[in-house]
C-alpha positions in Angstrom: 78.9 75.6 30.5 75.2 76.1 31.2 73.1 73.7 33.2 70.6 73.1 30.2 73.8 72.2 27.9 74.5 69.3 30.4 71.0 67.8 30.3 70.2 64.6 28.2 67.3 64.5 25.7 64.7 63.9 28.3 65.8 67.0 30.1 66.1 65.5 33.6 69.6 63.9 33.8 73.1 65.0 33.0 74.3 63.2 29.7 77.3 61.8 31.6 77.9 61.4 35.3 79.1 64.4 37.1 82.7 64.1 38.4 84.6 66.8 40.1 88.1 65.3 40.1 88.1 65.2 44.0 87.9 61.5 45.0 86.1 62.1 48.2 83.4 64.5 46.4 83.1 62.3 43.5 82.0 59.4 45.9 79.3 61.5 47.4 77.9 62.5 44.0 77.9 58.8 42.8 76.0 57.8 46.1 73.4 60.5 45.3 73.4 59.3 41.6 72.5 56.0 42.9 69.2 57.1 44.5 67.0 55.9 41.4 68.1 52.3 42.3 67.3 52.6 46.0 64.0 52.2 48.0 62.7 55.8 48.9 63.0 54.9 52.5 66.8 55.1 52.2 67.0 58.4 50.4 67.0 60.6 53.5 69.9 58.7 55.0 71.9 59.0 51.6 71.3 62.9 51.7 72.3 63.2 55.2 75.5 61.2 54.4 76.1 63.4 51.4 75.7 66.5 53.3 78.0 65.6 56.0 80.5 64.1 53.6 80.5 67.4 51.6 80.8 69.5 54.7 83.9 67.3 55.6 85.4 67.9 52.1 85.0 71.6 52.3 86.4 71.8 55.9 89.5 69.8 55.2 92.9 71.1 54.7 93.7 70.7 51.1 97.3 69.8 51.8 96.3 67.1 54.4 94.0 65.4 51.8 96.9 65.0 49.3 99.3 63.6 51.9 96.8 61.4 54.1 95.5 58.2 53.2 92.0 58.1 51.9 89.4 57.0 54.5 85.8 56.0 53.7 83.5 58.3 55.5 80.7 55.8 55.4 
């Protein structure tokens, strides 16, 4: 699937929210998607939290994530 195929008519946004099927990653993506509705001053903190959350998701043991209760990283 090409990136252009995922863009809406305006060419700036995906036609539908991006979802990975990985709960933790989807929460991070949703937070970044909400930046349009947040003051500019908050954007850096959201991106820093997203970066940290994605690093944690990449570093996590996939087997442990399935058996451990979900904790909110924020």
